[in-house]
N, C-alpha and C positions, 0 to 999 in steps of 0.2 A: 447502553449497552452497549458491547460493542460491536455485534454479527447475529447473524439469523441461524446460524450455527460454524460449531466448530471452527470448519477450512477459513468461513470469511471473521473470524477472530481472529486466529494464526496472519488473514491474506494485512488484515487491520494490523494488528500490533506490529509483522516485520516494516508496511509499509509508513503507523505512524511516526517508526522511531528513525527510519532514512529523510521521512518529510522534516519532524525536529532537526536533526544533521545537518540538512540544506539551508533547512529556519536560520538558522545559530550561522554556519558560517558567513550568509549571507546578511546578516546581521555586521558582523563580525567586521566584513570587509568597507558601510558603511556605507549600499546600497537598498535601496525601498524596493520592498518586496511590493510585487503586484499581484494581490489573490485573484480568484479564477472571480467570475461575476454567478451569480445561484442561474442562470440558465446555464454555461461550463460547467457548473458543477454537478447539476441533472443528467448532463449530455456522459460528460466521466462517469456517473455513479454507475446509469445502463451500463453502459462500457466495462466496468469493471467489475462490474458485483452481479455479468449473464455470469448464469451456471457454468456455463462453458470458457467460461475467462476462470471464476476460483479454480473450476476444476481444473486447470490444466495449469494455473500457479501451484495449487496442490501437489500436483502427480510432480513437478518438477523438484519443488521443496523437499518433496519423501526422497526420489531420486538421487539429495542432493548428501541429505543425513542419510540412506542407504551408503551412498558408497564415502563418505568423510566421515567413518564412525570415529565419537570423540572417546 
C-alpha cells in the first residue's frame, strides 16, 4: 500500500522519487548514508502524515498544476 488515500499516495510518489535521487547522488560521491532510526521514522511519520500536513501539500501541488499546465 502506498497511502491510505489518493493524497497520501501522491505525497509518497513525489517523495519516493526525491529520496531515491538523493540516495543515488550520495552513493555516487561516495558518502556514507545515515538513515533515520526507528524512533525518528515514527516521529517523522506523525508529522508528515498528519491530516493538516497532507492537505497542505495536496493544496500546494494542486495550485502548481493549475498554474503550470502542460
